Backbone as CSV, one residue per row, in Angstrom:
resi,resn,N_x,N_y,N_z,CA_x,CA_y,CA_z,C_x,C_y,C_z
1,UNK,18.585,31.841,-36.297,18.347,30.425,-36.437,18.812,29.662,-35.214
2,UNK,19.779,30.172,-34.534,20.237,29.498,-33.331,19.122,29.427,-32.295
3,UNK,18.331,30.484,-32.207,17.233,30.490,-31.257,16.200,29.419,-31.580
4,UNK,15.963,29.185,-32.852,14.997,28.170,-33.244,15.484,26.783,-32.848
5,UNK,16.761,26.532,-33.023,17.318,25.234,-32.688,17.267,24.991,-31.185
6,UNK,17.662,25.972,-30.396,17.669,25.781,-28.953,16.256,25.732,-28.384
7,UNK,15.311,26.465,-29.001,13.944,26.423,-28.490,13.281,25.079,-28.804
8,UNK,13.691,24.435,-29.882,13.116,23.141,-30.240,13.611,22.052,-29.298
9,UNK,14.835,22.180,-28.816,15.385,21.160,-27.941,14.663,21.088,-26.596
10,UNK,14.369,22.212,-25.928,13.626,22.094,-24.670,12.260,21.456,-24.851
11,UNK,11.600,21.719,-25.989,10.314,21.088,-26.238,10.479,19.584,-26.355
12,UNK,11.529,19.148,-27.006,11.785,17.721,-27.144,12.064,17.108,-25.779
13,UNK,12.812,17.839,-24.954,13.094,17.330,-23.605,11.815,17.233,-22.796
14,UNK,10.935,18.200,-22.945,9.660,18.172,-22.235,8.830,16.972,-22.683
15,UNK,8.843,16.693,-24.000,8.112,15.535,-24.503,8.708,14.245,-23.958
16,UNK,10.048,14.177,-23.896,10.707,13.001,-23.353,10.339,12.810,-21.885
17,UNK,10.296,13.898,-21.140,9.930,13.815,-19.728,8.493,13.336,-19.578
18,UNK,7.610,13.823,-20.431,6.215,13.387,-20.374,6.100,11.911,-20.744
19,UNK,6.869,11.492,-21.730,6.855,10.094,-22.130,7.423,9.212,-21.036
20,UNK,8.475,9.683,-20.373,9.074,8.910,-19.288,8.127,8.824,-18.103
21,UNK,7.342,9.858,-17.852,6.410,9.854,-16.726,5.222,8.939,-17.002
22,UNK,4.816,8.829,-18.237,3.649,8.019,-18.581,3.814,6.554,-18.202
23,UNK,4.964,5.896,-18.501,5.093,4.506,-18.088,5.053,4.343,-16.572
24,UNK,5.561,5.303,-15.836,5.522,5.199,-14.381,4.080,5.206,-13.901
25,UNK,3.233,6.030,-14.528,1.829,6.054,-14.153,1.158,4.732,-14.505
26,UNK,1.529,4.147,-15.625,0.944,2.872,-16.016,1.362,1.771,-15.058
27,UNK,2.592,1.814,-14.578,3.057,0.794,-13.645,2.248,0.816,-12.359
28,UNK,1.895,2.011,-11.874,1.134,2.089,-10.640,-0.284,1.548,-10.829
29,UNK,-0.821,1.627,-12.036,-2.158,1.117,-12.293,-2.153,-0.390,-12.528
30,UNK,-1.081,-0.937,-13.027,-1.018,-2.346,-13.376,-1.262,-3.272,-12.187
31,UNK,-0.605,-3.069,-11.008,-0.871,-3.980,-9.902,-2.329,-3.956,-9.461
32,UNK,-2.991,-2.815,-9.556,-4.388,-2.725,-9.157,-5.261,-3.597,-10.066
33,UNK,-4.926,-3.656,-11.352,-5.691,-4.472,-12.279,-5.443,-5.957,-12.035
34,UNK,-4.214,-6.323,-11.692,-3.865,-7.717,-11.498,-4.347,-8.250,-10.158
35,UNK,-4.455,-7.398,-9.140,-4.839,-7.865,-7.827,-6.333,-8.159,-7.800
36,UNK,-6.729,-9.214,-7.069,-8.146,-9.548,-6.989,-8.926,-8.470,-6.240
37,UNK,-10.174,-8.315,-6.579,-11.021,-7.302,-5.975,-11.619,-7.818,-4.665
38,UNK,-11.729,-6.908,-3.699,-12.363,-7.225,-2.426,-13.857,-6.978,-2.600
39,UNK,-14.655,-8.031,-2.486,-16.094,-7.904,-2.661,-16.839,-8.047,-1.338
40,UNK,-16.226,-8.668,-0.345,-16.858,-8.863,0.962,-16.682,-7.596,1.795
41,UNK,-17.734,-7.093,2.424,-17.612,-5.869,3.223,-16.833,-6.056,4.519
42,UNK,-16.595,-7.292,4.902,-15.838,-7.582,6.119,-14.479,-8.178,5.756
43,UNK,-13.492,-7.915,6.597,-12.159,-8.489,6.434,-11.855,-9.336,7.657
44,UNK,-11.058,-10.375,7.471,-10.624,-11.209,8.585,-9.276,-10.704,9.056
45,UNK,-9.163,-10.420,10.343,-7.921,-9.948,10.943,-7.345,-11.079,11.777
46,UNK,-6.075,-11.398,11.545,-5.380,-12.429,12.310,-4.246,-11.760,13.064
47,UNK,-4.324,-11.789,14.404,-3.300,-11.170,15.229,-3.193,-11.915,16.551
48,UNK,-1.983,-12.205,16.973,-1.687,-12.866,18.241,-2.548,-14.106,18.462
49,UNK,-2.697,-14.920,17.415,-3.435,-16.170,17.528,-4.946,-16.013,17.535
50,UNK,-5.443,-14.812,17.319,-6.879,-14.566,17.310,-7.336,-14.183,15.904
51,UNK,-8.547,-14.576,15.559,-9.169,-14.192,14.294,-10.461,-13.463,14.601
52,UNK,-10.679,-12.331,13.944,-11.941,-11.626,14.094,-12.220,-10.825,12.838
53,UNK,-13.477,-10.410,12.693,-13.911,-9.649,11.523,-13.886,-8.157,11.810
54,UNK,-13.565,-7.393,10.770,-13.519,-5.939,10.837,-13.962,-5.416,9.475
55,UNK,-14.501,-4.222,9.426,-14.891,-3.644,8.135,-13.691,-3.604,7.202
56,UNK,-13.897,-4.039,5.969,-12.811,-4.082,4.990,-12.259,-2.690,4.707
57,UNK,-13.099,-1.661,4.798,-12.640,-0.289,4.545,-11.596,0.131,5.579
58,UNK,-11.725,-0.338,6.808,-10.755,-0.003,7.856,-9.457,-0.791,7.709
59,UNK,-9.509,-1.913,7.028,-8.341,-2.786,6.915,-7.524,-2.533,5.658
60,UNK,-7.917,-1.577,4.823,-7.222,-1.333,3.560,-5.847,-0.708,3.742
61,UNK,-5.692,0.201,4.694,-4.436,0.923,4.873,-3.837,0.634,6.240
62,UNK,-2.502,0.576,6.288,-1.798,0.287,7.539,-2.098,1.324,8.612
63,UNK,-2.053,2.601,8.261,-2.236,3.667,9.249,-3.609,3.580,9.904
64,UNK,-4.644,3.369,9.107,-6.004,3.265,9.642,-6.149,2.030,10.519
65,UNK,-5.603,0.924,10.070,-5.683,-0.319,10.825,-4.969,-0.193,12.167
66,UNK,-3.815,0.460,12.161,-3.069,0.654,13.408,-3.841,1.533,14.383
67,UNK,-4.487,2.587,13.888,-5.272,3.469,14.759,-6.434,2.716,15.401
68,UNK,-7.078,1.853,14.617,-8.230,1.118,15.117,-7.822,0.065,16.153
69,UNK,-6.722,-0.627,15.904,-6.329,-1.740,16.769,-5.380,-1.365,17.906
70,UNK,-4.780,-0.186,17.858,-3.791,0.227,18.867,-4.303,0.108,20.307
71,UNK,-5.536,0.530,20.613,-6.001,0.411,21.999,-6.091,-1.036,22.498
72,UNK,-6.251,-1.974,21.591,-6.433,-3.372,21.973,-5.158,-4.204,21.861
73,UNK,-4.283,-3.830,20.927,-3.044,-4.560,20.684,-1.898,-3.555,20.574
74,UNK,-1.183,-3.340,21.672,-0.087,-2.371,21.675,1.047,-2.800,20.745
75,UNK,1.163,-4.091,20.493,2.262,-4.605,19.664,2.101,-4.261,18.183
76,UNK,0.968,-3.717,17.774,0.735,-3.446,16.351,1.582,-2.287,15.834
77,UNK,2.091,-1.439,16.705,2.838,-0.259,16.277,4.028,-0.625,15.391
78,UNK,4.758,-1.673,15.718,5.937,-2.082,14.946,5.727,-3.418,14.251
79,UNK,4.494,-3.804,14.018,4.191,-5.116,13.462,4.320,-5.147,11.940
80,UNK,4.522,-6.353,11.418,4.500,-6.588,9.967,3.051,-6.901,9.585
81,UNK,2.543,-6.184,8.607,1.155,-6.357,8.176,1.148,-6.845,6.736
82,UNK,0.487,-7.985,6.510,0.367,-8.529,5.157,-1.107,-8.712,4.835
83,UNK,-1.439,-8.534,3.567,-2.819,-8.659,3.114,-2.913,-9.696,2.011
84,UNK,-4.037,-10.422,2.011,-4.291,-11.431,0.985,-5.787,-11.410,0.673
85,UNK,-6.124,-11.470,-0.584,-7.523,-11.532,-0.998,-7.779,-12.914,-1.572
86,UNK,-8.750,-13.603,-0.980,-9.106,-14.936,-1.454,-10.622,-15.014,-1.522
87,UNK,-11.135,-15.349,-2.678,-12.586,-15.442,-2.911,-13.298,-14.149,-2.550
88,UNK,-12.670,-13.007,-2.814,-13.284,-11.711,-2.582,-13.222,-11.226,-1.143
89,UNK,-12.621,-11.993,-0.260,-12.533,-11.615,1.157,-11.086,-11.269,1.504
90,UNK,-10.917,-10.121,2.131,-9.598,-9.643,2.531,-9.198,-10.291,3.851
91,UNK,-7.998,-10.830,3.888,-7.437,-11.384,5.122,-6.168,-10.616,5.444
92,UNK,-6.110,-10.047,6.641,-4.962,-9.274,7.083,-4.280,-10.051,8.196
93,UNK,-2.992,-10.331,8.009,-2.216,-11.035,9.019,-1.229,-10.050,9.628
94,UNK,-1.240,-9.971,10.951,-0.379,-9.035,11.671,0.550,-9.844,12.567
95,UNK,1.857,-9.666,12.359,2.857,-10.377,13.150,3.735,-9.335,13.824
96,UNK,3.788,-9.387,15.150,4.578,-8.385,15.860,6.062,-8.664,15.686
97,UNK,6.837,-7.585,15.659,8.291,-7.671,15.539,8.913,-7.499,16.914
98,UNK,9.987,-8.205,17.142,10.707,-8.056,18.400,11.364,-6.683,18.441
99,UNK,11.307,-6.050,19.597,11.914,-4.741,19.763,13.209,-4.880,20.540
100,UNK,14.070,-3.872,20.411,15.323,-3.873,21.155,15.049,-3.648,22.626
101,UNK,15.768,-4.362,23.451,15.634,-4.170,24.889,16.897,-3.529,25.415
102,UNK,16.740,-2.649,26.355,17.889,-1.992,26.954,18.342,-0.779,26.169
103,UNK,19.410,-0.165,26.658,19.941,1.052,26.049,21.040,0.686,25.093
104,UNK,21.050,1.305,23.933,22.117,1.046,22.953,22.811,2.307,22.633
């Protein structure tokens, strides 16, 4: 009977772990539902006082955006990138961060 009791406990722990994991998965889906959808195929990029259009698919992720803009704007490597969706159009604002000068 001891084996039955101990075997039931790991199953309960497994169920608890599955239950604990489920809310975490729901949390990751919740912001996607609350955030407005991008319907315009172009995104507006704002960087160093300039505004221009770029494919919205390229502007979705920081890594992709940095690869695309790096040849034109060297300051993007350490920049702060923020995104906003208004009326179905994605607007990406890029603000460069000051870097340390000299040896530390």
